[in-house]
PDB file as gemmi writes it, atoms N, CA and C in Angstrom:
CRYST1    1.000    1.000    1.000  90.00  90.00  90.00 P 1                      
ATOM      1  N   MET A   1     -23.330 -15.378 -21.881  1.00  0.00           N  
ATOM      2  CA  MET A   1     -21.736 -15.544 -21.247  1.00  0.00           C  
ATOM      3  C   MET A   1     -21.440 -14.352 -20.093  1.00  0.00           C  
ATOM      4  N   HIS A   2     -21.023 -14.223 -19.304  1.00  0.00           N  
ATOM      5  CA  HIS A   2     -21.523 -13.587 -17.640  1.00  0.00           C  
ATOM      6  C   HIS A   2     -20.038 -13.454 -17.703  1.00  0.00           C  
ATOM      7  N   PHE A   3     -19.289 -11.945 -16.882  1.00  0.00           N  
ATOM      8  CA  PHE A   3     -18.354 -12.149 -16.501  1.00  0.00           C  
ATOM      9  C   PHE A   3     -17.614 -11.312 -15.185  1.00  0.00           C  
ATOM     10  N   VAL A   4     -16.806 -11.938 -14.793  1.00  0.00           N  
ATOM     11  CA  VAL A   4     -16.677 -11.308 -13.380  1.00  0.00           C  
ATOM     12  C   VAL A   4     -14.886 -10.109 -13.848  1.00  0.00           C  
ATOM     13  N   TYR A   5     -14.782  -8.925 -13.484  1.00  0.00           N  
ATOM     14  CA  TYR A   5     -13.939  -8.022 -13.911  1.00  0.00           C  
ATOM     15  C   TYR A   5     -13.376  -7.324 -13.233  1.00  0.00           C  
ATOM     16  N   ILE A   6     -12.091  -6.860 -13.400  1.00  0.00           N  
ATOM     17  CA  ILE A   6     -11.246  -6.098 -12.547  1.00  0.00           C  
ATOM     18  C   ILE A   6     -10.389  -4.940 -13.303  1.00  0.00           C  
ATOM     19  N   LEU A   7     -11.130  -3.768 -12.360  1.00  0.00           N  
ATOM     20  CA  LEU A   7     -10.505  -2.688 -13.739  1.00  0.00           C  
ATOM     21  C   LEU A   7      -9.085  -2.082 -12.550  1.00  0.00           C  
ATOM     22  N   GLU A   8      -8.487  -1.895 -13.433  1.00  0.00           N  
ATOM     23  CA  GLU A   8      -7.206  -0.737 -12.580  1.00  0.00           C  
ATOM     24  C   GLU A   8      -7.443   1.042 -12.558  1.00  0.00           C  
ATOM     25  N   SER A   9      -7.459   1.684 -11.746  1.00  0.00           N  
ATOM     26  CA  SER A   9      -7.230   2.886 -11.803  1.00  0.00           C  
ATOM     27  C   SER A   9      -6.415   3.238 -12.075  1.00  0.00           C  
ATOM     28  N   LEU A  10      -6.072   4.244 -13.570  1.00  0.00           N  
ATOM     29  CA  LEU A  10      -4.701   4.671 -14.302  1.00  0.00           C  
ATOM     30  C   LEU A  10      -4.633   5.496 -13.259  1.00  0.00           C  
ATOM     31  N   LYS A  11      -5.124   6.124 -12.372  1.00  0.00           N  
ATOM     32  CA  LYS A  11      -4.943   7.492 -11.710  1.00  0.00           C  
ATOM     33  C   LYS A  11      -4.322   7.242 -10.436  1.00  0.00           C  
ATOM     34  N   ASP A  12      -4.813   6.161  -9.323  1.00  0.00           N  
ATOM     35  CA  ASP A  12      -4.456   6.120  -8.145  1.00  0.00           C  
ATOM     36  C   ASP A  12      -4.151   4.593  -7.804  1.00  0.00           C  
ATOM     37  N   GLY A  13      -4.174   3.781  -8.875  1.00  0.00           N  
ATOM     38  CA  GLY A  13      -4.082   2.327  -8.792  1.00  0.00           C  
ATOM     39  C   GLY A  13      -5.151   1.139  -8.123  1.00  0.00           C  
ATOM     40  N   TYR A  14      -6.270   1.771  -7.955  1.00  0.00           N  
ATOM     41  CA  TYR A  14      -7.483   1.632  -6.906  1.00  0.00           C  
ATOM     42  C   TYR A  14      -7.996   0.275  -8.253  1.00  0.00           C  
ATOM     43  N   TYR A  15      -8.706  -0.897  -7.411  1.00  0.00           N  
ATOM     44  CA  TYR A  15      -8.946  -1.679  -8.385  1.00  0.00           C  
ATOM     45  C   TYR A  15     -10.533  -1.942  -7.928  1.00  0.00           C  
ATOM     46  N   TYR A  16     -11.002  -2.325  -9.064  1.00  0.00           N  
ATOM     47  CA  TYR A  16     -12.559  -1.960  -9.089  1.00  0.00           C  
ATOM     48  C   TYR A  16     -12.964  -3.552  -9.184  1.00  0.00           C  
ATOM     49  N   ILE A  17     -13.998  -4.144  -8.394  1.00  0.00           N  
ATOM     50  CA  ILE A  17     -14.171  -5.085  -9.180  1.00  0.00           C  
ATOM     51  C   ILE A  17     -16.042  -5.562  -9.575  1.00  0.00           C  
ATOM     52  N   GLY A  18     -16.537  -6.318 -10.881  1.00  0.00           N  
ATOM     53  CA  GLY A  18     -17.457  -6.171 -11.091  1.00  0.00           C  
ATOM     54  C   GLY A  18     -17.774  -7.441 -11.799  1.00  0.00           C  
ATOM     55  N   SER A  19     -19.447  -7.259 -12.319  1.00  0.00           N  
ATOM     56  CA  SER A  19     -19.502  -8.998 -13.229  1.00  0.00           C  
ATOM     57  C   SER A  19     -20.757  -8.006 -13.997  1.00  0.00           C  
ATOM     58  N   THR A  20     -20.912  -8.432 -15.229  1.00  0.00           N  
ATOM     59  CA  THR A  20     -21.331  -7.855 -16.355  1.00  0.00           C  
ATOM     60  C   THR A  20     -21.727  -8.807 -17.364  1.00  0.00           C  
ATOM     61  N   HIS A  21     -22.360  -8.589 -18.228  1.00  0.00           N  
ATOM     62  CA  HIS A  21     -22.901  -9.820 -19.455  1.00  0.00           C  
ATOM     63  C   HIS A  21     -22.090  -8.727 -20.731  1.00  0.00           C  
ATOM     64  N   ASP A  22     -21.186  -7.781 -20.875  1.00  0.00           N  
ATOM     65  CA  ASP A  22     -20.817  -6.931 -21.352  1.00  0.00           C  
ATOM     66  C   ASP A  22     -19.396  -6.027 -20.950  1.00  0.00           C  
ATOM     67  N   VAL A  23     -18.338  -6.623 -21.015  1.00  0.00           N  
ATOM     68  CA  VAL A  23     -17.293  -6.037 -20.422  1.00  0.00           C  
ATOM     69  C   VAL A  23     -16.625  -4.670 -21.091  1.00  0.00           C  
ATOM     70  N   ALA A  24     -16.987  -4.908 -22.528  1.00  0.00           N  
ATOM     71  CA  ALA A  24     -16.581  -3.305 -23.353  1.00  0.00           C  
ATOM     72  C   ALA A  24     -17.695  -2.572 -22.706  1.00  0.00           C  
ATOM     73  N   HIS A  25     -18.848  -2.695 -22.694  1.00  0.00           N  
ATOM     74  CA  HIS A  25     -19.780  -1.627 -22.531  1.00  0.00           C  
ATOM     75  C   HIS A  25     -19.491  -0.986 -21.057  1.00  0.00           C  
ATOM     76  N   ARG A  26     -19.605  -1.922 -20.264  1.00  0.00           N  
ATOM     77  CA  ARG A  26     -19.277  -1.904 -18.669  1.00  0.00           C  
ATOM     78  C   ARG A  26     -18.037  -0.652 -18.363  1.00  0.00           C  
ATOM     79  N   LEU A  27     -16.518  -0.937 -19.284  1.00  0.00           N  
ATOM     80  CA  LEU A  27     -15.410  -0.503 -18.824  1.00  0.00           C  
ATOM     81  C   LEU A  27     -15.680   1.122 -19.837  1.00  0.00           C  
ATOM     82  N   GLU A  28     -16.860   1.085 -20.454  1.00  0.00           N  
ATOM     83  CA  GLU A  28     -17.197   2.448 -21.032  1.00  0.00           C  
ATOM     84  C   GLU A  28     -17.778   3.357 -20.828  1.00  0.00           C  
ATOM     85  N   GLN A  29     -18.666   2.622 -20.023  1.00  0.00           N  
ATOM     86  CA  GLN A  29     -19.594   3.495 -18.360  1.00  0.00           C  
ATOM     87  C   GLN A  29     -18.309   4.080 -17.290  1.00  0.00           C  
ATOM     88  N   HIS A  30     -17.259   2.948 -16.908  1.00  0.00           N  
ATOM     89  CA  HIS A  30     -16.652   3.602 -16.495  1.00  0.00           C  
ATOM     90  C   HIS A  30     -16.005   4.920 -16.360  1.00  0.00           C  
ATOM     91  N   ASN A  31     -15.127   4.763 -17.465  1.00  0.00           N  
ATOM     92  CA  ASN A  31     -14.675   5.570 -18.253  1.00  0.00           C  
ATOM     93  C   ASN A  31     -15.180   6.850 -18.780  1.00  0.00           C  
ATOM     94  N   ALA A  32     -16.356   7.041 -18.838  1.00  0.00           N  
ATOM     95  CA  ALA A  32     -17.540   7.896 -19.539  1.00  0.00           C  
ATOM     96  C   ALA A  32     -17.086   8.548 -17.845  1.00  0.00           C  
ATOM     97  N   GLY A  33     -17.716   7.744 -16.553  1.00  0.00           N  
ATOM     98  CA  GLY A  33     -18.200   8.553 -16.146  1.00  0.00           C  
ATOM     99  C   GLY A  33     -19.660   8.698 -15.580  1.00  0.00           C  
ATOM    100  N   ARG A  34     -20.117   7.422 -15.776  1.00  0.00           N  
ATOM    101  CA  ARG A  34     -21.251   7.196 -15.865  1.00  0.00           C  
ATOM    102  C   ARG A  34     -21.909   6.608 -14.412  1.00  0.00           C  
ATOM    103  N   GLN A  35     -20.237   5.812 -13.622  1.00  0.00           N  
ATOM    104  CA  GLN A  35     -20.879   5.115 -12.803  1.00  0.00           C  
ATOM    105  C   GLN A  35     -20.428   6.037 -11.310  1.00  0.00           C  
ATOM    106  N   ALA A  36     -20.996   6.314 -10.416  1.00  0.00           N  
ATOM    107  CA  ALA A  36     -20.550   7.141  -9.286  1.00  0.00           C  
ATOM    108  C   ALA A  36     -19.376   6.370  -8.606  1.00  0.00           C  
ATOM    109  N   ALA A  37     -19.426   5.455  -8.147  1.00  0.00           N  
ATOM    110  CA  ALA A  37     -18.609   4.513  -7.488  1.00  0.00           C  
ATOM    111  C   ALA A  37     -17.075   4.281  -7.516  1.00  0.00           C  
ATOM    112  N   THR A  38     -17.366   4.876  -9.175  1.00  0.00           N  
ATOM    113  CA  THR A  38     -15.560   5.433 -10.278  1.00  0.00           C  
ATOM    114  C   THR A  38     -15.523   6.266 -10.843  1.00  0.00           C  
ATOM    115  N   ARG A  39     -16.378   7.620 -10.344  1.00  0.00           N  
ATOM    116  CA  ARG A  39     -16.241   8.511 -11.306  1.00  0.00           C  
ATOM    117  C   ARG A  39     -14.949   9.509 -11.159  1.00  0.00           C  
ATOM    118  N   TYR A  40     -14.481   9.096  -9.644  1.00  0.00           N  
ATOM    119  CA  TYR A  40     -13.359   9.863  -9.657  1.00  0.00           C  
ATOM    120  C   TYR A  40     -12.251   9.785  -9.746  1.00  0.00           C  
ATOM    121  N   ARG A  41     -12.306   8.256 -10.095  1.00  0.00           N  
ATOM    122  CA  ARG A  41     -10.795   7.641 -10.322  1.00  0.00           C  
ATOM    123  C   ARG A  41     -10.559   7.119 -11.583  1.00  0.00           C  
ATOM    124  N   ARG A  42     -10.890   7.790 -12.593  1.00  0.00           N  
ATOM    125  CA  ARG A  42     -10.969   7.759 -13.868  1.00  0.00           C  
ATOM    126  C   ARG A  42      -9.618   8.158 -14.154  1.00  0.00           C  
ATOM    127  N   PRO A  43      -8.588   7.329 -15.839  1.00  0.00           N  
ATOM    128  CA  PRO A  43      -9.599   6.537 -16.140  1.00  0.00           C  
ATOM    129  C   PRO A  43      -9.253   4.911 -15.838  1.00  0.00           C  
ATOM    130  N   PHE A  44      -9.452   3.931 -16.243  1.00  0.00           N  
ATOM    131  CA  PHE A  44      -9.511   2.559 -15.968  1.00  0.00           C  
ATOM    132  C   PHE A  44      -8.789   1.730 -17.183  1.00  0.00           C  
ATOM    133  N   GLU A  45      -8.289   0.962 -16.380  1.00  0.00           N  
ATOM    134  CA  GLU A  45      -7.448  -0.322 -17.608  1.00  0.00           C  
ATOM    135  C   GLU A  45      -8.787  -1.634 -17.167  1.00  0.00           C  
ATOM    136  N   LEU A  46      -8.719  -1.888 -18.231  1.00  0.00           N  
ATOM    137  CA  LEU A  46      -9.283  -3.952 -17.690  1.00  0.00           C  
ATOM    138  C   LEU A  46      -8.110  -4.691 -17.495  1.00  0.00           C  
ATOM    139  N   VAL A  47      -7.959  -4.941 -16.433  1.00  0.00           N  
ATOM    140  CA  VAL A  47      -7.041  -6.177 -16.138  1.00  0.00           C  
ATOM    141  C   VAL A  47      -6.868  -7.648 -15.592  1.00  0.00           C  
ATOM    142  N   TYR A  48      -8.103  -7.520 -16.040  1.00  0.00           N  
ATOM    143  CA  TYR A  48      -8.827  -9.532 -15.352  1.00  0.00           C  
ATOM    144  C   TYR A  48      -9.968  -9.198 -15.973  1.00  0.00           C  
ATOM    145  N   VAL A  49     -10.525 -10.798 -16.221  1.00  0.00           N  
ATOM    146  CA  VAL A  49     -11.535 -11.087 -17.155  1.00  0.00           C  
ATOM    147  C   VAL A  49     -11.617 -12.913 -16.602  1.00  0.00           C  
ATOM    148  N   GLU A  50     -12.961 -13.536 -15.886  1.00  0.00           N  
ATOM    149  CA  GLU A  50     -13.247 -14.379 -15.597  1.00  0.00           C  
ATOM    150  C   GLU A  50     -14.631 -14.363 -16.526  1.00  0.00           C  
ATOM    151  N   SER A  51     -14.430 -15.846 -17.386  1.00  0.00           N  
ATOM    152  CA  SER A  51     -15.907 -16.117 -17.431  1.00  0.00           C  
ATOM    153  C   SER A  51     -17.061 -16.883 -16.923  1.00  0.00           C  
ATOM    154  N   TYR A  52     -18.261 -17.046 -16.975  1.00  0.00           N  
ATOM    155  CA  TYR A  52     -18.988 -17.823 -16.764  1.00  0.00           C  
ATOM    156  C   TYR A  52     -20.455 -17.856 -17.301  1.00  0.00           C  
ATOM    157  N   SER A  53     -21.100 -18.895 -17.101  1.00  0.00           N  
ATOM    158  CA  SER A  53     -21.940 -19.088 -18.079  1.00  0.00           C  
ATOM    159  C   SER A  53     -23.502 -18.721 -17.707  1.00  0.00           C  
ATOM    160  N   ASP A  54     -23.335 -18.910 -16.246  1.00  0.00           N  
ATOM    161  CA  ASP A  54     -24.718 -18.565 -14.976  1.00  0.00           C  
ATOM    162  C   ASP A  54     -24.131 -17.545 -14.688  1.00  0.00           C  
ATOM    163  N   PRO A  55     -25.162 -16.379 -14.729  1.00  0.00           N  
ATOM    164  CA  PRO A  55     -24.776 -15.175 -14.195  1.00  0.00           C  
ATOM    165  C   PRO A  55     -24.901 -14.957 -12.901  1.00  0.00           C  
ATOM    166  N   ALA A  56     -25.642 -16.113 -12.308  1.00  0.00           N  
ATOM    167  CA  ALA A  56     -25.798 -16.032  -9.977  1.00  0.00           C  
ATOM    168  C   ALA A  56     -24.012 -16.664 -10.022  1.00  0.00           C  
ATOM    169  N   ALA A  57     -23.814 -17.166 -11.011  1.00  0.00           N  
ATOM    170  CA  ALA A  57     -22.036 -17.404 -10.480  1.00  0.00           C  
ATOM    171  C   ALA A  57     -21.195 -17.082 -10.682  1.00  0.00           C  
ATOM    172  N   ALA A  58     -21.134 -15.825 -11.494  1.00  0.00           N  
ATOM    173  CA  ALA A  58     -20.353 -15.045 -11.789  1.00  0.00           C  
ATOM    174  C   ALA A  58     -20.614 -13.850 -10.869  1.00  0.00           C  
ATOM    175  N   ARG A  59     -21.733 -13.328 -10.331  1.00  0.00           N  
ATOM    176  CA  ARG A  59     -22.051 -12.763  -8.892  1.00  0.00           C  
ATOM    177  C   ARG A  59     -21.242 -13.212  -7.725  1.00  0.00           C  
ATOM    178  N   ARG A  60     -21.421 -14.754  -7.601  1.00  0.00           N  
ATOM    179  CA  ARG A  60     -20.842 -15.378  -6.363  1.00  0.00           C  
ATOM    180  C   ARG A  60     -19.377 -14.808  -6.093  1.00  0.00           C  
ATOM    181  N   ARG A  61     -18.634 -15.074  -7.450  1.00  0.00           N  
ATOM    182  CA  ARG A  61     -17.723 -15.288  -7.584  1.00  0.00           C  
ATOM    183  C   ARG A  61     -16.986 -13.464  -6.833  1.00  0.00           C  
ATOM    184  N   GLU A  62     -17.819 -12.719  -7.848  1.00  0.00           N  
ATOM    185  CA  GLU A  62     -17.466 -11.058  -7.554  1.00  0.00           C  
ATOM    186  C   GLU A  62     -17.449 -10.886  -6.347  1.00  0.00           C  
ATOM    187  N   HIS A  63     -18.634 -11.469  -5.495  1.00  0.00           N  
ATOM    188  CA  HIS A  63     -18.935 -11.273  -3.792  1.00  0.00           C  
ATOM    189  C   HIS A  63     -17.464 -12.196  -3.062  1.00  0.00           C  
ATOM    190  N   PHE A  64     -17.186 -12.862  -3.727  1.00  0.00           N  
ATOM    191  CA  PHE A  64     -16.048 -13.880  -2.858  1.00  0.00           C  
ATOM    192  C   PHE A  64     -15.008 -12.121  -3.068  1.00  0.00           C  
ATOM    193  N   ILE A  65     -14.353 -12.645  -4.115  1.00  0.00           N  
ATOM    194  CA  ILE A  65     -13.372 -11.573  -4.509  1.00  0.00           C  
ATOM    195  C   ILE A  65     -13.349 -10.040  -3.564  1.00  0.00           C  
ATOM    196  N   LYS A  66     -14.502  -9.890  -3.417  1.00  0.00           N  
ATOM    197  CA  LYS A  66     -14.512  -8.223  -2.930  1.00  0.00           C  
ATOM    198  C   LYS A  66     -14.918  -8.895  -1.213  1.00  0.00           C  
ATOM    199  N   LYS A  67     -15.072  -9.449  -0.716  1.00  0.00           N  
ATOM    200  CA  LYS A  67     -14.801 -10.042   0.641  1.00  0.00           C  
ATOM    201  C   LYS A  67     -13.483 -10.530   1.133  1.00  0.00           C  
ATOM    202  N   GLN A  68     -12.762 -10.789   0.229  1.00  0.00           N  
ATOM    203  CA  GLN A  68     -11.325 -10.932   0.313  1.00  0.00           C  
ATOM    204  C   GLN A  68     -10.545  -9.508   0.962  1.00  0.00           C  
ATOM    205  N   LYS A  69     -10.912  -8.221   0.671  1.00  0.00           N  
ATOM    206  CA  LYS A  69     -10.628  -7.179   1.377  1.00  0.00           C  
ATOM    207  C   LYS A  69      -8.970  -7.197   1.193  1.00  0.00           C  
ATOM    208  N   SER A  70      -8.490  -7.898  -0.076  1.00  0.00           N  
ATOM    209  CA  SER A  70      -7.203  -7.775  -0.185  1.00  0.00           C  
ATOM    210  C   SER A  70      -6.501  -7.813  -1.534  1.00  0.00           C  
ATOM    211  N   ARG A  71      -5.532  -6.754  -1.293  1.00  0.00           N  
ATOM    212  CA  ARG A  71      -4.855  -6.019  -2.515  1.00  0.00           C  
ATOM    213  C   ARG A  71      -3.597  -7.116  -3.344  1.00  0.00           C  
ATOM    214  N   LEU A  72      -3.955  -8.013  -2.005  1.00  0.00           N  
ATOM    215  CA  LEU A  72      -2.394  -8.621  -2.629  1.00  0.00           C  
ATOM    216  C   LEU A  72      -3.392 -10.188  -3.220  1.00  0.00           C  
ATOM    217  N   PHE A  73      -4.812 -10.298  -2.377  1.00  0.00           N  
ATOM    218  CA  PHE A  73      -5.248 -11.198  -3.522  1.00  0.00           C  
ATOM    219  C   PHE A  73      -5.718 -11.244  -4.966  1.00  0.00           C  
ATOM    220  N   ILE A  74      -5.976  -9.896  -4.940  1.00  0.00           N  
ATOM    221  CA  ILE A  74      -6.695  -9.203  -6.473  1.00  0.00           C  
ATOM    222  C   ILE A  74      -5.055  -9.688  -7.060  1.00  0.00           C  
ATOM    223  N   GLU A  75      -4.123  -8.313  -6.624  1.00  0.00           N  
ATOM    224  CA  GLU A  75      -2.891  -9.069  -7.450  1.00  0.00           C  
ATOM    225  C   GLU A  75      -2.307 -10.288  -7.541  1.00  0.00           C  
ATOM    226  N   ALA A  76      -3.047 -10.948  -7.535  1.00  0.00           N  
ATOM    227  CA  ALA A  76      -2.250 -12.519  -7.211  1.00  0.00           C  
ATOM    228  C   ALA A  76      -3.045 -12.838  -8.938  1.00  0.00           C  
ATOM    229  N   LEU A  77      -4.488 -12.869  -8.226  1.00  0.00           N  
ATOM    230  CA  LEU A  77      -5.318 -13.297  -9.309  1.00  0.00           C  
ATOM    231  C   LEU A  77      -4.998 -12.518 -10.829  1.00  0.00           C  
ATOM    232  N   ILE A  78      -4.825 -11.314 -10.630  1.00  0.00           N  
ATOM    233  CA  ILE A  78      -4.241 -10.628 -11.894  1.00  0.00           C  
ATOM    234  C   ILE A  78      -2.960 -11.400 -13.216  1.00  0.00           C  
ATOM    235  N   HIS A  79      -1.762 -11.684 -12.192  1.00  0.00           N  
ATOM    236  CA  HIS A  79      -0.849 -12.090 -12.216  1.00  0.00           C  
ATOM    237  C   HIS A  79      -1.145 -13.336 -12.708  1.00  0.00           C  
ATOM    238  N   CYS A  80      -1.875 -13.950 -12.374  1.00  0.00           N  
ATOM    239  CA  CYS A  80      -1.876 -15.617 -12.412  1.00  0.00           C  
ATOM    240  C   CYS A  80      -2.553 -16.096 -13.741  1.00  0.00           C  
ATOM    241  N   PRO A  81      -1.409 -17.127 -14.445  1.00  0.00           N  
ATOM    242  CA  PRO A  81      -1.698 -17.276 -16.015  1.00  0.00           C  
ATOM    243  C   PRO A  81      -3.394 -17.995 -15.563  1.00  0.00           C  
ATOM    244  N   ARG A  82      -4.258 -17.825 -16.286  1.00  0.00           N  
ATOM    245  CA  ARG A  82      -5.508 -18.979 -16.355  1.00  0.00           C  
ATOM    246  C   ARG A  82      -6.187 -19.243 -17.723  1.00  0.00           C  
ATOM    247  N   ALA A  83      -6.635 -20.514 -18.177  1.00  0.00           N  
ATOM    248  CA  ALA A  83      -6.785 -21.007 -19.644  1.00  0.00           C  
ATOM    249  C   ALA A  83      -7.617 -19.728 -20.060  1.00  0.00           C  
ATOM    250  N   ASP A  84      -8.462 -19.570 -18.757  1.00  0.00           N  
ATOM    251  CA  ASP A  84     -10.247 -19.073 -19.691  1.00  0.00           C  
ATOM    252  C   ASP A  84     -10.459 -18.007 -19.707  1.00  0.00           C  
ATOM    253  N   ARG A  85      -9.279 -16.982 -19.319  1.00  0.00           N  
ATOM    254  CA  ARG A  85      -8.903 -15.728 -19.894  1.00  0.00           C  
ATOM    255  C   ARG A  85      -8.965 -15.157 -21.559  1.00  0.00           C  
ATOM    256  N   PRO A  86      -9.722 -14.206 -21.279  1.00  0.00           N  
ATOM    257  CA  PRO A  86      -9.716 -13.606 -23.152  1.00  0.00           C  
ATOM    258  C   PRO A  86      -8.246 -13.323 -23.280  1.00  0.00           C  
TER     259      PRO A  86                                                      
END                                                                             
């Protein structure tokens, strides 16, 4: 299983979108400062997850969300109930 996830910085409200096969491990990496892109925005909270059986599909979805360049789009995803969210 592969996942698209959105993290929210508790420091400044910044959203980070990523994909992985292990969401808990990635959240740990971000909060430990092991990711240069998010190091100075710690701590993070997991606010959204989508699951995919195909890693390529998860990456396509990640890139689609990032291409929107819209905080409103991301917040609509976060606040919209979905059947496949854990």
